N, C-alpha and C positions, 0 to 999 in steps of 0.2 A: 884669926882662923881658929876654929874650935878644934879641940883635940879629939883624936879618934876618927877624923874624917880625912880622906886623902885630899891632897891639893888638886884643884881643878887644873887640867892641862889646857893648853891653848886650843885643842881640838874638841873640848867639851867632855873628855873622858875623865877617868879617875885614876890616872897614873899607872902603876905597875899591874894592878888587877886587870885592867882592860888589855894591856899588852900580852899578859900571860894567857888570857882567854882567847885572844886572836891567834896567838902562836899555837895553842893546843888545837884550835879548830883547823888551822892550816895543816898541821901534822896529820890529824885524823882524816881530813878531806883528801890530802895528797896520798895517804896510805890506801884509802878506799879506792881512789882513782887508779892507782897502780894495781891493786888486787883485781878490779874489774877489767882493766886492760889486759892483765895476764891471763885471766879466764877467757876473754874474747880471743886472744892470740892462740891459746892452747886448744880451743874448741875444734878447729879443723883437724888437728892431729889426733884428738880423741875420736872424732867421727870417722876418720879414715880406717880405724881399727875395727869398726862394726862391719858385719857381713853385708855384702851388696844385695840389692833386690833380687837379682837372678839366683844368688846362693840361697837366700831365704825361701824363694819359690821352690827350690829343689829339696828343702829340708823336710817337707811333708808331701804326701800324695794321697788322694782319695781314690778308693777302688770300689766300683759298683759290683756287688756280689750277685745281683739278680740273675744274670745269664749263666752262672756256674751251677750246673746240675750236680746232684749227689754223685760222688765217684769221680768227678772232674776236678782238674786243677788248672790254674793259669799261672803265667809268669809275667810279672810286671817289673819295671825298673825303678829303683829308688836310690838316689845318691850314686848313680852309676853302677849299681849292683843289682843282680836279679833277686826277686822275692817271689816265693811260691805261695799261692793262696789256694787252699784245697778244701772242697766241700766233701767231708768224709761220709761214707755210708754207715748204716747201723752195724753191718758186719765188721767194718774197719774199726769202729768204736769198741765193739766187743773184743776184737783181737788185741788192740793196744791196751785195753783195761785188764786183759788176762795175763799180761806179762808180769813176771816177778821182778819188781824194780831192783831188788838186791842183786839180780843176775846181770844187770846192765853195766857196761864199762863206765858210762856217765849216768849214774842213777838219777832219773827224774821220772815222776809219774806223769801220765798224760794230763792230769788236772793242773800240774805246774806249768804246762806249756800252752794252755788254751784259756780262753775266758769261760768261766763256768756256765754262764747263761747262754753261751754259743759254742757248746762243746764240739759240734760237728765241724766248725771252721778251724783249720790249722794254718797259721801264717808263720813261715820261716824264711830265713835268708837262703837263697839258692846257691850257696857256696860251701863246698865240701870243706870240712874242718881239717883235712889232711894237708893238702897243698893248694887249695883254692880253686879247684876245677868246678864246673857247673854240673851237678848231678842230673841224670835223666829221671823222668817220671812225672813231669808237670804237663807235658804235651800229650795229645791223643796218640796212642800207639807206642809210646816209649816204654822201654822196660822199666819196671818198678823194683827190680831186685827180688831176692828171696823172701823178703818180709813185707812185700806189698806197699812199700813207701817210695823210696828214691834209691837210685843206683848210680854210683860215680864210676864212669867208664875209664877214668885215668888210672886208678890203682885198685879198683874193686871194692870200694866201701859200700855196704848195704845199710840202708836206713829203713825203719818201719814207718807206718802211717802216722806216727807221732813225730817223725823226724829224728828219732833216737838212733844212734849208731848201734848196729847189731852184729856186724861182721866186717872185717877188713881193717886197714891201717888207720882210719880216722880216729883221733883221740876223744873227740867231743861230739855231742849231738849237734844237729843243725841249729844255728842261733835263731832265737825268736826275737824279732825287733819290737820296739815299742809300737803299740797300735791300740786303737780304741774304736768301738762301734759308734758310728754317728746315728745309725738307724739299724733295723734288723737286716737291711740289704746294702749297707754301706759302711766301709771302714776308713779310718785315716791312719796311715802309717807315718811314724815319725813324731 
C-alpha cells in the first residue's frame, strides 16, 4: 500500500474521511429538517395574531364627497366611532383663519388641521375631547354652538368650524384622523 493514501474499505470508501463527511451531512440535514419543521409548526400561531379580514375591512372607509354641498356636513362611522366630514363655506374659512392661534386652549392653525389643496374640507372625529359625547353640528338643523362649528350638549363645549375648542370644558381640539384624497370628490379615512 502506498503511503499517504487511506486504506480502501470493504464498501469502496476511503476510511475516516468518508464517515466524517456522511456524519456532517446527516447532522446538517437533520438540523435543517428540524428548523423547517419548527417553522411549519409555528406558522399557524403567527398567522392567528394577524387581524382578521373583517377587522381589516373596517380599518379604512371611503367617503364620497360629491353630494355634500358647501356649508353641509355628514357623519360617517369608522372603527365604530363617528367622523364628521364638512364642506366649509368661504365665510367659514375666513372666520377660522382670522382667529389668533395663540389665544386658543389647544393652539393649532386651520392649515395644520386640513389638507392644503382641499382647505374647504374638514375631517374630524365626532367625539368630544372632554368625556366622549358626540357633538351636534353635523346634521341639518343641529346647533353649531357660538363659534359656528360643533356644540357638545353633554357639558357645553363649543368648537369652531375648524374643530378647535373655543369654550367649555373640553381640553383639546376634535381629533383629525388619518385621511387622504383619492380624487377631488373622494377620501379614504384610515
